[in-house]
VEXDREN-2710 file (C-alpha; in Angstrom, 1 decimal):
% VEXDREN-2710
k/r/px/py/pz
1/UNK/177.3/41.6/288.1
2/UNK/177.5/37.9/289.1
3/UNK/175.7/35.3/287.2
4/UNK/173.1/34.6/289.9
5/UNK/172.5/38.2/290.6
6/UNK/171.9/38.9/286.9
7/UNK/169.1/36.3/286.8
8/UNK/167.5/37.4/290.1
9/UNK/167.4/41.1/289.2
10/UNK/165.7/40.5/285.9
11/UNK/162.4/38.7/285.3
12/UNK/160.2/37.3/282.5
13/UNK/161.6/37.7/279.0
14/UNK/164.5/39.6/280.6
15/UNK/165.4/36.5/282.6
16/UNK/165.6/34.4/279.4
17/UNK/167.7/37.1/277.7
18/UNK/170.0/37.3/280.7
19/UNK/170.5/33.6/280.7
20/UNK/171.2/33.6/277.0
21/UNK/173.7/36.5/277.4
22/UNK/175.4/34.7/280.3
23/UNK/175.6/31.5/278.3
24/UNK/177.2/33.2/275.3
25/UNK/179.7/35.1/277.6
26/UNK/180.8/32.1/279.5
27/UNK/181.0/30.0/276.4
28/UNK/183.2/32.6/274.8
29/UNK/185.5/32.8/277.9
30/UNK/185.7/29.0/277.9
31/UNK/186.7/29.0/274.2
32/UNK/189.3/31.7/274.8
33/UNK/190.7/29.7/277.8
34/UNK/191.0/26.6/275.6
35/UNK/193.0/28.6/273.1
36/UNK/195.7/29.4/275.7
37/UNK/198.8/27.4/275.8
38/UNK/199.7/26.2/279.3
39/UNK/202.3/23.7/278.2
40/UNK/205.3/25.8/279.1
41/UNK/207.9/23.9/281.0
42/UNK/208.1/26.8/283.5
43/UNK/204.5/26.1/284.6
44/UNK/203.3/23.2/286.7
45/UNK/201.2/20.5/284.9
46/UNK/197.5/21.1/284.7
47/UNK/197.9/24.9/285.1
48/UNK/194.4/25.5/283.7
49/UNK/193.0/23.4/286.5
50/UNK/195.1/25.3/289.0
51/UNK/193.7/28.6/287.7
52/UNK/190.2/27.2/288.3
53/UNK/191.2/26.4/291.9
54/UNK/192.3/30.1/292.2
55/UNK/188.9/31.2/290.9
56/UNK/187.0/29.1/293.3
57/UNK/188.6/31.2/296.0
58/UNK/188.6/34.6/294.4
59/UNK/185.8/34.8/291.8
60/UNK/183.3/37.5/292.4
61/UNK/184.9/38.7/295.7
62/UNK/186.7/41.9/296.5
63/UNK/190.4/41.3/297.1
64/UNK/192.6/43.1/299.6
65/UNK/196.3/42.8/298.9
66/UNK/198.5/43.5/302.0
67/UNK/201.9/44.9/301.2
68/UNK/204.6/46.1/303.6
69/UNK/204.6/49.9/303.4
70/UNK/204.1/51.9/306.6
71/UNK/200.7/53.2/305.5
72/UNK/199.3/49.8/306.5
73/UNK/199.6/50.7/310.2
74/UNK/196.2/52.4/309.8
75/UNK/194.7/49.1/308.6
76/UNK/196.1/47.4/311.8
77/UNK/194.2/50.0/313.8
78/UNK/190.9/49.8/311.9
79/UNK/190.7/46.2/310.7
80/UNK/187.8/45.4/313.0
81/UNK/185.6/47.6/310.7
82/UNK/186.0/44.8/308.1
83/UNK/185.0/42.0/310.4
84/UNK/181.8/41.2/308.6
85/UNK/182.9/42.1/305.0
86/UNK/183.4/39.3/302.5
87/UNK/187.0/40.1/301.6
88/UNK/189.6/37.8/300.1
89/UNK/193.0/38.6/301.6
90/UNK/196.2/38.2/299.6
91/UNK/199.6/38.1/301.3
92/UNK/203.1/38.3/299.8
93/UNK/206.6/37.5/301.0
94/UNK/205.7/37.5/304.8
95/UNK/203.0/36.4/307.2
96/UNK/203.6/39.4/309.5
97/UNK/200.4/41.2/308.3
98/UNK/198.3/38.1/308.9
99/UNK/199.8/37.7/312.4
100/UNK/199.3/41.4/313.5
101/UNK/196.3/42.5/311.4
102/UNK/194.1/39.7/310.2
103/UNK/194.3/37.8/313.5
104/UNK/192.3/40.5/315.1
105/UNK/189.2/39.5/313.1
106/UNK/190.0/35.8/312.9
107/UNK/190.9/36.0/309.3
108/UNK/193.8/34.4/307.3
109/UNK/195.4/34.8/303.9
110/UNK/193.5/32.9/301.2
111/UNK/196.3/33.4/298.7
112/UNK/200.0/33.7/299.5
113/UNK/202.7/34.7/297.1
114/UNK/206.5/34.2/297.3
115/UNK/209.0/33.6/294.5
116/UNK/212.2/35.2/295.7
117/UNK/215.1/32.8/296.3
118/UNK/216.5/35.0/299.2
119/UNK/214.6/34.1/302.3
120/UNK/212.7/31.2/300.8
121/UNK/214.3/28.8/303.3
122/UNK/213.2/30.9/306.3
123/UNK/209.6/31.1/304.9
124/UNK/209.0/27.5/303.7
125/UNK/207.9/26.2/307.1
126/UNK/205.3/29.0/307.4
127/UNK/204.2/28.3/303.8
128/UNK/203.7/24.6/304.7
129/UNK/201.7/25.5/307.8
130/UNK/199.6/27.8/305.6
131/UNK/198.9/25.0/303.1
132/UNK/198.0/22.5/305.8
133/UNK/195.1/24.6/307.2
134/UNK/191.6/23.5/306.7
135/UNK/191.0/26.8/304.8
136/UNK/190.6/26.7/301.0
137/UNK/193.9/28.4/300.0
138/UNK/196.6/28.5/297.4
139/UNK/200.3/29.2/297.2
140/UNK/201.7/31.1/294.2
141/UNK/205.4/30.9/293.3
142/UNK/207.8/30.3/290.4
143/UNK/210.9/28.5/289.3
144/UNK/212.3/31.7/287.9
145/UNK/216.0/32.2/288.9
146/UNK/215.9/29.0/290.8
147/UNK/213.6/30.3/293.5
148/UNK/214.1/27.1/295.6
149/UNK/217.9/26.8/294.9
150/UNK/219.1/27.8/298.4
151/UNK/216.9/25.4/300.4
152/UNK/218.2/23.1/303.1
153/UNK/219.3/19.7/301.8
154/UNK/216.5/18.1/303.9
155/UNK/213.9/19.9/301.7
156/UNK/212.8/18.0/298.6
157/UNK/210.9/20.1/296.0
158/UNK/209.4/16.9/294.5
159/UNK/207.7/16.0/297.8
160/UNK/206.5/19.5/298.4
161/UNK/204.9/19.6/294.9
162/UNK/203.3/16.2/295.5
163/UNK/202.0/16.9/299.0
164/UNK/200.3/20.2/298.1
165/UNK/199.6/19.6/294.4
166/UNK/196.1/21.1/294.3
167/UNK/197.1/24.2/296.2
168/UNK/199.9/25.4/294.0
169/UNK/200.1/27.7/291.0
170/UNK/203.5/28.5/289.4
171/UNK/204.2/31.3/286.8
172/UNK/207.2/32.6/285.0
173/UNK/208.9/36.0/284.4
174/UNK/209.7/37.5/281.0
175/UNK/211.0/40.8/279.6
176/UNK/208.6/40.6/276.7
177/UNK/206.1/43.4/277.2
178/UNK/203.4/41.7/275.3
179/UNK/202.9/39.1/278.0
180/UNK/200.8/37.6/279.3
181/UNK/199.4/36.5/276.0
182/UNK/197.7/33.4/274.5
183/UNK/201.0/31.6/274.0
184/UNK/202.3/32.4/277.5
185/UNK/199.2/33.1/279.6
186/UNK/201.2/32.8/282.9
187/UNK/204.3/34.7/281.9
188/UNK/204.4/38.1/283.5
189/UNK/206.5/41.2/282.7
190/UNK/209.5/41.5/284.9
191/UNK/208.5/43.8/287.8
192/UNK/208.0/43.3/291.5
193/UNK/205.9/41.0/293.7
194/UNK/203.0/43.4/293.9
195/UNK/202.7/43.6/290.1
196/UNK/202.3/39.8/289.7
197/UNK/199.9/39.5/292.6
198/UNK/197.6/42.1/291.1
199/UNK/197.6/40.3/287.7
200/UNK/196.8/37.0/289.4
201/UNK/193.8/38.6/291.3
202/UNK/192.5/39.7/287.9
203/UNK/193.0/36.2/286.4
204/UNK/191.2/34.8/289.5
205/UNK/188.2/37.0/288.4
206/UNK/188.2/39.3/291.5
207/UNK/185.3/41.8/291.6
208/UNK/187.8/44.5/292.5
209/UNK/191.2/45.0/294.2
210/UNK/192.3/47.3/297.1
211/UNK/196.0/47.7/297.9
212/UNK/197.1/48.3/301.4
213/UNK/200.7/49.3/302.3
214/UNK/201.6/49.8/298.6
215/UNK/203.7/53.0/299.3
216/UNK/206.8/52.6/297.1
217/UNK/209.6/55.3/297.3
218/UNK/211.2/58.0/295.2
219/UNK/214.8/57.2/296.2
220/UNK/217.0/56.3/299.0
221/UNK/219.4/59.0/300.1
222/UNK/222.3/58.3/302.5
223/UNK/221.3/59.1/306.0
224/UNK/217.6/58.3/305.5
225/UNK/215.9/56.2/308.2
226/UNK/215.3/52.9/306.5
227/UNK/212.9/51.9/309.3
228/UNK/210.4/54.4/307.9
229/UNK/210.0/52.4/304.7
230/UNK/208.7/49.2/306.2
231/UNK/205.8/48.0/308.3
232/UNK/206.9/46.6/311.7
233/UNK/210.6/47.0/310.7
234/UNK/212.2/44.8/313.4
235/UNK/210.0/41.8/312.3
236/UNK/210.0/42.4/308.6
237/UNK/213.6/43.4/308.1
238/UNK/215.6/40.3/307.3
239/UNK/218.2/39.7/304.7
240/UNK/215.8/39.7/301.8
241/UNK/214.3/43.1/302.8
242/UNK/217.8/44.5/303.4
243/UNK/218.7/43.8/299.8
244/UNK/215.5/45.4/298.5
245/UNK/215.4/48.4/300.8
246/UNK/218.1/50.2/298.8
247/UNK/216.5/49.4/295.5
248/UNK/213.0/50.5/296.5
249/UNK/213.4/53.5/294.2
250/UNK/214.0/51.2/291.2
251/UNK/211.3/48.9/292.4
252/UNK/208.9/51.8/292.1
253/UNK/210.0/53.7/289.0
254/UNK/211.4/50.9/287.0
255/UNK/209.7/47.7/288.1
256/UNK/206.1/48.9/288.7
257/UNK/205.0/52.3/287.4
258/UNK/206.0/51.9/283.7
259/UNK/205.2/48.2/283.3
260/UNK/201.9/47.9/285.3
261/UNK/199.6/49.6/282.8
262/UNK/200.9/47.4/280.0
263/UNK/200.7/44.2/282.1
264/UNK/197.1/44.9/283.2
265/UNK/196.0/45.7/279.6
266/UNK/197.6/42.4/278.4
267/UNK/195.8/40.4/281.1
268/UNK/192.4/41.9/280.1
269/UNK/193.0/41.2/276.5
270/UNK/194.4/37.7/277.0
271/UNK/191.7/36.4/279.3
272/UNK/188.9/38.6/277.7
273/UNK/187.9/40.2/281.0
274/UNK/186.4/43.7/281.4
275/UNK/188.5/46.1/283.5
276/UNK/187.9/46.0/287.3
277/UNK/188.4/48.5/290.0
278/UNK/192.0/48.6/291.3
279/UNK/192.4/51.1/294.2
280/UNK/195.5/52.0/296.2
281/UNK/194.7/52.8/299.8
282/UNK/197.8/55.0/300.3
283/UNK/197.2/58.7/299.9
284/UNK/201.0/59.4/299.5
285/UNK/202.0/56.4/297.5
286/UNK/204.6/56.7/294.8
287/UNK/203.0/53.8/292.9
288/UNK/201.0/55.9/290.4
289/UNK/199.1/53.6/288.0
290/UNK/196.0/53.3/290.2
291/UNK/193.7/55.7/292.1
292/UNK/195.1/56.7/295.5
293/UNK/192.2/56.8/297.9
294/UNK/191.6/57.3/301.6
295/UNK/190.9/54.5/304.1
296/UNK/187.3/55.7/304.5
297/UNK/186.7/55.3/300.7
298/UNK/188.6/51.9/300.7
299/UNK/186.5/50.5/303.5
300/UNK/183.2/51.7/302.0
301/UNK/184.2/50.0/298.8
302/UNK/185.2/46.7/300.5
303/UNK/182.0/46.7/302.6
304/UNK/179.4/47.9/300.2
305/UNK/181.0/47.7/296.8
306/UNK/180.2/51.4/296.2
307/UNK/182.1/52.6/293.1
308/UNK/184.9/55.1/293.8
309/UNK/184.9/58.1/291.6
310/UNK/187.8/60.0/290.0
311/UNK/187.1/62.8/292.4
312/UNK/188.3/60.6/295.3
313/UNK/191.8/60.3/293.7
314/UNK/194.5/61.7/295.9
315/UNK/197.3/61.4/293.3
316/UNK/199.2/64.4/292.1
317/UNK/199.5/64.1/288.3
318/UNK/203.1/63.4/287.2
319/UNK/202.5/64.7/283.7
320/UNK/200.6/67.7/282.3
321/UNK/199.5/67.5/278.7
322/UNK/198.8/71.0/277.5
323/UNK/196.7/72.0/274.4
324/UNK/196.4/75.7/273.4
325/UNK/193.2/76.1/271.3
326/UNK/192.9/79.8/270.7
327/UNK/191.8/79.7/267.0
328/UNK/191.5/76.0/266.2
329/UNK/188.5/74.2/267.6
330/UNK/187.6/71.9/264.7
331/UNK/189.8/69.0/265.7
332/UNK/190.0/69.6/269.4
333/UNK/187.6/66.8/270.3
334/UNK/189.8/64.3/268.4
335/UNK/192.8/65.3/270.4
336/UNK/190.9/64.8/273.7
337/UNK/189.5/61.4/272.7
338/UNK/192.9/60.3/271.5
339/UNK/194.5/61.1/274.9
340/UNK/192.0/59.0/276.7
341/UNK/193.4/55.9/274.9
342/UNK/196.9/56.3/276.5
343/UNK/198.0/53.5/278.8
344/UNK/199.8/55.9/281.1
345/UNK/197.2/56.8/283.8
346/UNK/198.6/59.6/286.0
347/UNK/198.4/62.6/283.7
348/UNK/196.1/65.6/283.4
349/UNK/194.9/67.3/280.2
350/UNK/194.9/71.1/280.3
351/UNK/193.2/73.0/277.5
352/UNK/193.7/76.7/277.3
353/UNK/191.0/78.4/275.2
354/UNK/189.7/81.9/274.8
355/UNK/186.6/83.2/276.6
356/UNK/183.2/81.5/276.4
357/UNK/182.6/79.6/273.1
358/UNK/179.5/77.5/272.5
359/UNK/181.6/74.6/271.2
360/UNK/183.9/74.7/274.2
361/UNK/180.9/74.9/276.6
362/UNK/179.5/71.7/275.0
363/UNK/182.8/69.9/275.4
364/UNK/183.2/71.0/279.0
365/UNK/180.0/69.1/279.8
366/UNK/181.2/65.9/278.1
367/UNK/184.8/65.9/279.2
368/UNK/184.7/66.8/282.8
369/UNK/188.1/65.3/283.6
370/UNK/189.8/67.8/281.3
371/UNK/191.0/70.9/283.1
372/UNK/189.8/74.0/281.2
373/UNK/191.6/77.3/281.4
374/UNK/189.2/79.7/279.5
375/UNK/190.5/83.3/279.7
376/UNK/191.0/86.1/277.4
377/UNK/194.5/85.9/276.1
378/UNK/196.1/87.9/273.3
379/UNK/199.2/85.9/272.6
380/UNK/199.9/82.2/272.1
381/UNK/202.9/82.6/274.5
382/UNK/200.7/83.8/277.2
383/UNK/198.2/81.0/276.7
384/UNK/201.0/78.3/276.9
385/UNK/202.4/79.9/280.1
386/UNK/199.0/79.9/281.7
387/UNK/198.7/76.2/280.9
388/UNK/202.1/75.5/282.4
389/UNK/201.2/77.4/285.5
390/UNK/197.9/75.5/285.9
391/UNK/199.7/72.2/285.5
392/UNK/200.6/70.1/288.6
393/UNK/202.9/67.7/286.8
394/UNK/206.7/67.5/286.9
395/UNK/206.7/66.9/283.1
396/UNK/205.1/68.8/280.2
397/UNK/203.8/67.4/276.9
398/UNK/202.5/70.1/274.5
399/UNK/199.9/68.7/272.1
400/UNK/198.5/71.1/269.5
401/UNK/194.8/70.8/268.7
402/UNK/194.2/68.4/265.9
403/UNK/197.3/66.4/266.6
404/UNK/197.1/63.0/268.2
405/UNK/199.5/60.5/269.8
406/UNK/200.3/57.6/267.4
407/UNK/201.2/55.0/270.0
408/UNK/198.9/54.2/273.0
409/UNK/202.0/53.7/275.1
410/UNK/203.9/56.8/274.1
411/UNK/203.4/58.8/277.3
412/UNK/204.3/55.7/279.3
413/UNK/207.5/55.3/277.3
414/UNK/208.4/59.0/277.9
415/UNK/207.7/58.7/281.6
416/UNK/209.7/55.5/282.0
417/UNK/212.8/57.1/280.5
418/UNK/212.5/60.5/282.3
419/UNK/211.7/58.9/285.7
420/UNK/214.6/56.4/285.6
421/UNK/217.3/58.6/283.9
422/UNK/217.7/61.9/285.7
423/UNK/220.4/63.0/283.3
424/UNK/217.8/63.1/280.5
425/UNK/215.7/66.2/280.1
426/UNK/213.7/65.6/277.0
427/UNK/212.3/62.4/275.2
428/UNK/211.4/62.7/271.6
429/UNK/210.1/60.7/268.7
430/UNK/209.0/61.3/265.1
431/UNK/205.8/62.8/263.7
432/UNK/203.7/61.8/260.7
433/UNK/201.4/63.9/258.6
434/UNK/197.8/63.1/258.2
435/UNK/195.6/64.7/255.5
436/UNK/193.2/67.2/256.9
437/UNK/190.7/66.1/254.3
438/UNK/190.5/62.4/254.6
439/UNK/192.9/61.4/257.4
440/UNK/195.2/59.6/255.0
441/UNK/198.7/59.0/256.4
442/UNK/201.5/60.9/254.7
443/UNK/205.2/61.7/255.2
444/UNK/207.1/60.6/258.3
445/UNK/209.5/63.4/259.3
446/UNK/213.1/62.1/259.3
447/UNK/212.1/58.6/258.6
448/UNK/215.8/57.8/258.0
449/UNK/216.2/57.9/261.8
450/UNK/214.6/54.4/261.9
451/UNK/217.7/52.9/260.3
452/UNK/220.3/55.6/261.2
453/UNK/219.2/57.1/264.5
454/UNK/220.8/60.4/265.8
455/UNK/223.3/60.2/268.7
456/UNK/221.9/60.2/272.3
457/UNK/222.6/62.2/275.4
458/UNK/225.9/64.1/275.4
459/UNK/226.7/63.1/271.8
460/UNK/223.6/64.8/270.4
461/UNK/225.2/68.2/270.7
462/UNK/227.7/67.4/267.9
463/UNK/224.9/66.2/265.7
464/UNK/222.8/69.3/266.5
465/UNK/225.7/71.7/265.8
466/UNK/226.2/70.1/262.4
467/UNK/222.7/69.2/261.3
468/UNK/220.8/72.0/263.1
469/UNK/217.9/69.8/263.9
470/UNK/214.8/71.0/265.9
471/UNK/212.4/68.9/267.9
472/UNK/208.8/69.2/266.5
473/UNK/206.3/70.5/269.0
474/UNK/203.9/67.7/269.9
475/UNK/206.5/64.9/269.5
476/UNK/208.4/65.4/272.8
477/UNK/208.0/65.3/276.5
478/UNK/210.2/67.6/278.7
479/UNK/210.8/68.3/282.3
480/UNK/208.7/71.3/283.5
481/UNK/211.6/73.1/285.0
482/UNK/213.6/72.8/281.8
483/UNK/210.7/74.0/279.7
484/UNK/210.2/77.1/281.9
485/UNK/213.9/77.9/281.7
486/UNK/214.4/77.4/278.0
487/UNK/211.1/78.6/276.6
488/UNK/211.5/82.3/275.4
489/UNK/209.8/85.1/277.3
490/UNK/206.9/87.1/275.8
491/UNK/209.1/88.8/273.3
492/UNK/207.2/90.7/270.6
493/UNK/209.7/89.3/268.0
494/UNK/208.6/85.7/268.9
495/UNK/204.9/86.0/268.4
496/UNK/204.9/83.2/265.8
497/UNK/204.5/79.9/267.5
498/UNK/207.0/78.2/265.2
499/UNK/209.7/80.8/265.9
500/UNK/209.1/80.4/269.7
501/UNK/209.7/76.6/269.5
502/UNK/212.9/77.2/267.4
503/UNK/214.1/79.5/270.2
504/UNK/213.3/76.8/272.8
505/UNK/215.3/74.2/270.8
506/UNK/218.3/76.6/270.7
507/UNK/218.1/77.4/274.4
508/UNK/217.8/73.7/275.3
509/UNK/220.8/72.6/273.4
510/UNK/223.1/75.5/274.2
511/UNK/222.2/75.2/277.9
512/UNK/223.6/71.6/277.9
513/UNK/220.4/69.7/278.6
514/UNK/220.3/66.1/277.1
515/UNK/217.7/64.6/274.8
516/UNK/216.8/61.0/274.3
517/UNK/215.4/59.7/270.9
518/UNK/212.9/56.8/270.7
519/UNK/212.6/55.4/267.2
520/UNK/208.8/55.5/267.0
521/UNK/206.2/57.7/265.4
522/UNK/205.0/59.7/268.4
523/UNK/202.5/62.0/266.8
524/UNK/200.1/62.3/264.0
525/UNK/199.6/65.9/262.9
526/UNK/197.0/67.3/260.6
527/UNK/198.4/68.8/257.4
528/UNK/196.6/71.6/255.6
529/UNK/197.6/71.9/252.0
530/UNK/197.4/75.7/252.1
531/UNK/199.6/75.9/255.3
532/UNK/203.1/74.8/254.4
533/UNK/202.1/71.4/253.1
534/UNK/201.6/70.3/249.5
535/UNK/198.8/72.0/247.5
536/UNK/197.2/69.8/244.9
537/UNK/196.9/71.2/241.4
538/UNK/194.5/70.4/238.6
539/UNK/191.2/68.5/238.7
540/UNK/189.3/69.5/242.0
541/UNK/188.2/65.9/242.4
542/UNK/191.8/64.8/242.6
543/UNK/192.3/67.3/245.4
544/UNK/190.7/64.8/247.8
545/UNK/193.4/62.2/247.0
546/UNK/196.0/61.7/249.6
547/UNK/199.0/63.9/248.7
548/UNK/201.5/61.1/248.9
549/UNK/199.9/59.2/245.9
550/UNK/202.5/58.6/243.2
551/UNK/202.4/61.2/240.4
552/UNK/201.2/59.6/237.2
553/UNK/200.5/62.6/235.0
554/UNK/200.6/66.4/235.0
555/UNK/197.2/66.8/236.4
556/UNK/198.4/65.3/239.7
557/UNK/201.5/67.4/240.2
558/UNK/201.6/69.0/243.6
559/UNK/203.7/72.1/244.3
560/UNK/205.3/73.1/247.6
561/UNK/203.4/76.0/249.1
562/UNK/205.8/78.9/249.5
563/UNK/206.4/80.0/253.1
564/UNK/208.9/82.8/253.1
565/UNK/208.3/83.5/256.8
566/UNK/209.3/80.0/257.8
567/UNK/212.3/80.0/255.5
568/UNK/213.5/83.2/257.2
569/UNK/213.0/81.6/260.6
570/UNK/215.0/78.6/259.7
571/UNK/217.8/80.7/258.2
572/UNK/218.0/82.7/261.4
573/UNK/218.0/79.5/263.5
574/UNK/220.8/77.9/261.5
575/UNK/222.9/81.1/261.6
576/UNK/222.6/81.3/265.4
577/UNK/223.7/77.6/265.7
578/UNK/226.7/78.3/263.4
579/UNK/227.7/81.3/265.6
580/UNK/227.5/79.2/268.8
581/UNK/229.6/76.4/267.2
582/UNK/232.3/78.9/266.2
583/UNK/232.2/80.4/269.7
584/UNK/232.9/77.0/271.2
585/UNK/235.7/76.1/268.8
586/UNK/237.4/79.5/269.3
587/UNK/237.2/79.1/273.1
588/UNK/234.9/82.1/273.7
589/UNK/232.2/79.7/275.1
590/UNK/232.7/76.7/277.4
591/UNK/229.8/74.3/276.7
592/UNK/228.7/72.4/279.8
593/UNK/226.4/69.4/280.1
594/UNK/223.6/69.5/282.7
595/UNK/221.2/66.9/284.1
596/UNK/217.4/67.3/284.3
597/UNK/217.7/69.3/287.5
598/UNK/220.2/71.8/286.1
599/UNK/223.2/70.3/287.9
600/UNK/226.5/70.2/285.9
601/UNK/227.5/66.7/284.6
602/UNK/231.0/65.3/284.3
603/UNK/232.6/65.4/280.9
604/UNK/233.9/68.1/278.6
605/UNK/232.9/69.2/275.2
606/UNK/235.1/67.4/272.6
607/UNK/236.2/69.8/269.9
608/UNK/237.9/67.0/268.0
609/UNK/234.5/65.2/267.7
610/UNK/232.8/68.4/266.7
611/UNK/235.3/68.9/263.8
612/UNK/236.0/65.3/262.7
613/UNK/233.1/63.3/264.2
614/UNK/231.6/62.4/260.8
615/UNK/234.9/61.1/259.5
616/UNK/235.5/59.1/262.7
617/UNK/232.1/57.5/262.4
618/UNK/232.7/56.7/258.7
619/UNK/236.0/55.0/259.6
620/UNK/234.4/53.0/262.4
621/UNK/231.7/51.8/260.0
622/UNK/234.0/50.8/257.2
623/UNK/237.2/49.6/258.9
624/UNK/237.7/46.1/260.2
625/UNK/236.9/45.6/263.9
626/UNK/240.6/45.4/265.0
627/UNK/241.5/48.6/263.2
628/UNK/238.4/50.2/264.6
629/UNK/239.5/49.4/268.1
630/UNK/243.0/50.8/267.5
631/UNK/241.6/54.0/265.9
632/UNK/239.1/54.4/268.8
633/UNK/241.9/54.1/271.3
634/UNK/244.2/56.6/269.5
635/UNK/241.3/59.1/269.2
636/UNK/240.4/58.7/272.9
637/UNK/244.0/59.2/273.9
638/UNK/244.3/62.2/271.7
639/UNK/241.1/63.7/273.1
640/UNK/242.4/63.2/276.6
641/UNK/246.1/64.3/276.1
642/UNK/245.9/66.3/272.9
643/UNK/247.9/69.3/274.0
644/UNK/250.5/67.1/275.7
645/UNK/250.9/65.0/272.6
646/UNK/251.3/68.1/270.4
647/UNK/253.8/69.6/272.9
648/UNK/255.9/66.5/272.9
649/UNK/255.8/66.2/269.1
650/UNK/256.7/69.9/268.6
651/UNK/259.6/69.6/271.1
652/UNK/261.0/66.5/269.4
653/UNK/260.8/68.2/266.0
654/UNK/262.5/71.3/267.2
655/UNK/265.2/69.3/268.8
656/UNK/265.8/67.4/265.6
657/UNK/265.9/70.7/263.6
658/UNK/268.4/72.2/266.0
659/UNK/270.6/69.1/265.8
660/UNK/270.6/69.2/262.0
661/UNK/271.1/72.9/261.6
662/UNK/273.4/73.8/264.3
END
């Protein structure tokens, strides 16, 4: 609500309270702004004043950002519907949208963005004409990677900066994912043009943002029609676009989707702004951080300001988080609340529960965005498979009831890796125990991985065959197709959930799928002292102490709860891995590596590494660098030509023996 509107709507004492509230809020924002450091050499002088100039244009208005995806053709056809709407239009990289769309309603860009060196020379005259208009407007750019480095010798950057001083705002790019922050308030995470423009609209205090033509892409295959990726291809397609057309996949999955949620959060925190509506008017867009809505909904929002609900979202969830809650309801609400704090936006939460339960009915009313699958199921296997079938995502994260994600960016990290590395099938982290009694943090599983992480990708199989590791359910994200293939069927011998996940681990690794380890605590999991944890002994009052408290006397001794069933499962799991290892070494099994889509990858299983990998690693750690290089080359040559080397060696020895004996 704008300042004036707040005062007009309220009256009497409420008016006084409103004025006091507004004064406190604006004073706080001014104080926060004063705390920011705009002295970076990568900014123009007086950047704080330049941001104020941006706000004079944007503040309190709804912003429409015009990108170059083909879905913007509909805006060209329907733009007259926005003739009387108070919309602030942002352009980036080209004035083609202004010429062919906004000209129909006598509108212009109020903010224009361009910071790419390629094509800057061709655009500078249009930019100068834009700045010479009588309109109140602003040009946003950067010195990053010498954006003005390919200009004609007749162009003088000093004169340009002097002539249009009050209409310029320059930022910088960084790989630091904590930016922007108080120290670098105009440093943005390396992404694409659209990501920076959205952040600047927020900094300008827009009432809301609608994206047009923000389509993205999932990959460029040879033979695809490039024209289908761009609005008005013959006009828009110059050298700069030709370079970026083939990288549109990376532009979407690497430069926008994983970084945008973090960047937006950083902007809100740095400038102390509440979240605003950011809507993508492209029903089939591959940019997934924001709601994808129809043109009808977008126009209604721009004209009337009517809030768009989650029901209008056209996105298909990329990730399905599944919780099976057949017998455990006590901590289910904590799990639901925890998931709502994740920065990754495009996921669904599916809870599989049994029948009609009063507690579940109450939660259904309060958590309407959760997808509930409430049916009578006899087995945990069956419940999980129902959840997988109900999910729409390409990836699955199984989160047991009571468990919670330790890092608010964990799902975003998993999706970043899986979307950009098709050879990886599973991303995993560590888990930490929490006391069921008082929530006290306890043991971190395999905490040694922080300092000595396990091998990644193809090299993990050698570690797994030797150490017989298993990924803990709740700490990994996996491709749906891989989970469906590797998770065991409804076998009566696998009724125990733990045994089923061990079977999944075995099938995943023996099938040749590749994992990727992230050195973070991914999950907090509730630990019950009578369920395989540590059971306190002695004084009942001391039983409420966290179990990791150092032992000081006999009263506080904790004993490991015996779990013979689990010990038997682990023994069986280890034995199967040992048998598989022997089968590979004896040549009875040919271990192949596969990508996330089941296709065979290049590279053979190295028996030498399986047998002597630990010794090789020890030599590499201890030996001087030059010797390490020599050893590595010898080992590599032997792995490649091992039988040839042996054959030559045996032949020479035999020849020598024959010469000596005969």
